[in-house]
C-alpha positions in Angstrom: 41.7 280.7 117.2 42.6 284.2 118.2 44.4 285.5 121.2 43.8 289.1 122.4 46.2 291.2 124.5 44.7 294.2 126.2 47.7 296.2 127.5 47.4 298.9 130.1 50.3 301.3 130.9 49.7 302.1 134.5 50.6 305.1 136.6 53.6 304.2 138.9 52.6 302.0 141.8 49.3 300.9 140.2 50.2 297.9 138.0 49.7 295.2 140.7 46.5 296.9 142.0 45.0 296.9 138.5 46.1 293.3 137.9 44.4 292.3 141.1 41.2 294.2 140.1 41.1 292.5 136.7 41.7 289.1 138.3 38.8 289.5 140.8 36.5 291.0 138.2 37.1 288.3 135.6 37.0 285.2 137.8 34.9 282.5 136.1 35.2 284.0 132.6 36.2 281.1 130.3 37.8 283.4 127.8 40.4 284.7 130.3 43.8 283.0 129.8 46.1 285.2 132.0 46.6 288.5 133.6 50.3 289.5 133.5 52.5 292.2 134.8 55.9 293.1 133.3 59.2 291.7 134.5 61.3 293.3 131.8 60.8 295.9 129.1 58.5 298.9 129.6 57.5 299.4 133.3 54.1 299.5 134.8 52.3 297.2 132.3 49.4 295.0 132.8 48.4 292.6 130.0 45.1 290.8 130.0 45.2 287.8 127.7 41.9 286.3 126.4 41.2 283.6 123.9 38.4 283.1 121.4 37.7 280.7 118.5 37.2 283.5 116.0 36.5 287.2 115.7 32.7 286.6 115.7 33.0 284.9 119.1 35.0 287.9 120.4 32.3 290.3 119.1 29.5 288.2 120.7 31.3 288.3 124.0 30.7 292.0 124.3 26.9 291.6 124.0 26.6 290.7 127.6 28.1 294.0 128.6 25.5 296.3 127.1 24.3 299.1 129.3 22.0 298.1 132.1 22.7 294.4 131.8 23.3 292.5 135.0 26.8 291.6 133.8 27.6 295.2 133.1 26.4 296.3 136.5 28.5 293.6 138.1 31.6 294.6 136.1 31.1 298.3 136.8 31.1 297.5 140.6 34.2 295.3 140.4 36.2 297.7 138.2 35.2 301.0 140.0 38.1 303.4 139.8 40.2 301.5 137.4 40.4 304.4 134.9 42.4 306.3 137.5 45.1 303.6 137.6 46.4 303.7 134.0 47.6 306.3 131.6 47.1 304.6 128.2 46.5 301.2 126.6 46.1 299.2 123.5 44.6 296.1 122.1 46.4 293.5 119.9 44.6 290.6 118.2 46.6 287.6 117.1 45.7 284.8 114.8 47.0 281.4 116.1 48.4 279.1 113.5 
């Protein structure tokens, strides 16, 4: 099993807004584990945690978001304006033992 952390460093005042946007956009997605905001450490962080059986399943999960797919259109609508809410980000992929 693998766990993925997508971390976004938000502009001040936008972390809770971005977390809410992710939560609404990803409702019903079985791979979503948690959406978290920081309580200690670096400020203004939103971390989206997803879980997959393996890297192949992770890669396959992106196929539904190809351009012009109904899923991509829905995601685009739900996530409109999110690029303006964060400054930078990163992705970490962990192997669960």
